[in-house]
C-alpha positions, 0 to 999 in steps of 0.5 A: 366328109365329116360324119358324127354318129349321134345314135343307133337304134336296134331293130329286129328287121335287119335283113328283112325281105319284106318289099317295104322293109328292103331294097329302096325302102330299107330302114335307116337305123343310124342318126348322123350329122355330116358336113363337108359333103362331096358335091358334084357341080356347084351349090347355088349360093343364092339358096339359103334355107332347109330341105326337109323330108319325112320318111316311113322308117320301121323299127319294130317287128309288126304285130300283124301285117305291115303296111308301108304307112305304118313305119316310124317317122324319120326326118332327113335334112339338108341345110343350105347356107352361103353355098355350104350344106349340112346333112342330118337325120333323126327319128321322130321320137313321138310318144308311141315311138318312145313307148315301143322303144321302152317295151322293145316290141311293137305295141300298136296295130298297123293300118290294115290290122284290126284295132283290137290287135293293139295293146293300147288305144292309139291315136287319131281318126282310126284308133289302135294306131300309134302316132308316128308323125311320119307323113308330112313336114312343114315349117311354121312359127320358125320350127319344123312341124311333123304330122300323121295322115290318120291324125295325131299330135303336131310334133315340133323340131328345130328346123336347122338341128332337128332337135325335138321340141315336143308337142304344141301346147294347143294340141290338147284342145283338138286331140279329142277330135283326132288331133291334126291331120297331115297336110296343114298349110302355112299361109305365106301372107299371114304366117297362119297354120291352116289345118283340119282333122277328122274322126269317127264321131260327129261332127266328123271334121273340124277346121282350125287356124294357129297364128304365127306365134303358135297359138290356136286362134280359130277352131270350128266344126265342119259337119259331115253325114258320117266318117270320111277319109280326107287326106289334104286341103287347099286354101285361098286368101279368104277360104279353106276348102275341105273334102267329102269324097265317096271313098271312105270306111264302109259304114256298115262294117264300121258299126261292127268295128271293122275297117274296110274301104268302099267307093260309092261311085253313085255319090258325088264329091263334095267340097266344103268352103269354110271362111277363114278366121278374118272373114265376118261370115261363118257360113260353110257352103257346100259344092258338088262335083263328079265322084273321085278321090284326091290324095293331094292338092296343088293350089287354089285361088280366087278369080272373080266369083270363083274359087279355082282348085288344082289337084290330082283327080283319080280316074279309078279310086278303088282297084277292081280287085281290091287292095293288097299289101304288095305295093301294086295298089299304091302306085299311081298306075292303079288309080290314075291321078291326073292334073285337074281343075275345079271351079266353084262359083260362089255366085251361082253355087255351080261347079265346073271341072276339066282335066288339064293333062292325061299323064299320070302324075302325083305328089306335086309341089309349087312355089309355096310363096304362091299358095292361095294365089294364082300361080303358073308352074308345078313340079310333079312326080313321075311314077315308076311302073307298078310301084310306090316309087318315082322315076323323075320330075315333070315341070308343068306350065299351067298357062301354056300347057307345055312341060319338061322333065328330068328322069333320075336314071335307072335304079334311081328313085326320088320323092316329093321334090319341093321348089326352093325359091331363091331368097332374093327371087325375082320371079315365080320360077327363080329358084331350084328344085331339090330331091333326095335320090335313093340310088340302088345301083351305086348303093348310095343317096344324094340330093339333086339340085335342078334349075327350076326354069329348066329341069331338063338340063339336069342337076346343077349340083349333086350332093352325096349323102353319108349313107343310102336313105330309105325312099320317102314321101312328103317334104318341104323347103323353108327359106332361112328367113322363116326359121327360128334361130335357137342357141343350137342352130346358131352353134350349127351356123357357126360350125358350118361357116 
């Protein structure tokens, strides 16, 4: 293995016993490039692209109480070319990260602190927080795009080298409304980035589209009756679908400057059906459904007069004992997410819904080439009991209802695992599922590569990483044809050839 140390970041958290700063969540403080990685098995030569994963990776001693979503952002990358791989990891050097590095201490409050604890105003929907861009990652306009769940600025990076490219110029036009939330989507047919944001000021939500050349081409308000806390969105060929769930900040306490979640089980879920920019109509239509909260969506598509949506319906969005910071209130066991289907009938205005499976699953992925259109297979994470960790992957067939799974093994934890279609794929499941594993028993990390058609067979390849990486959350796969080639990435390509 050939390893180059790129940078080291000092942190006072070394040796911390905090549950989200130790064990599988121990932060990484060294940035590396690594080639000639040890491979157990054989890397499929038909894989050409990048696997990117975002990670909360705290550096500074928190000003108040640390929440696991407060950490600084770090991207981990495996670049696949002609049966070879290269690993890199980099901090997301956002404006907040740079400010705190210069100060040598935390300047901003955490999610469960009072905003007044921040020395500076902060970013996004809540205020007082630093924009870490540590939630999600996607590839758009040929570059990686990292985003923050409480809204912030869209940070771009070279998708092969992780060199920072800065904030997209169009961000200035939407920052007053919060910026951009995590979980934007890229339409595989138009190349457009579809995004939303939310804030504590009317109209409380917006929807926008950025074309394949990174130009903001559509931006419209989606008025709500008050501040809400959406997290994800879905879309079809002609519509974006945004959420108004009855789990949000307590309005009465918010008027006092206090942020506390409340669940109004007597209020319905509401879905906004927003026409995409190519549609002549600009009318936003609203549909009601049973009260719940959906953290993540799988997919949506049009079927006759209906919009069909698949996601994770929560049986108990608010824990009876309230939230704590131990991690127990973050595990899927606490809120009961299951695969679920909603159908919004544009002809009648009615909603029908049904549960697809009773098992507790979350953080699912599909072949992104099928976003916005009918699909068959999803790859869902199997939760570790009582914890914000994942023990395996379950492949679900949405036509037959059959499933199969692969478990990582004792003391081995994975994260959101994208489906990586082969560049010349002949079917929806012609490809592989990739997942970074944090192995606590072996004190190392690796990437497992599974045949997407039969994940139960186990890895066709295990790629050993140069260090144990912190457990993370959201990720993506991008085919090599989607990535912008820069001078640096061409150099990296030459080095790895």
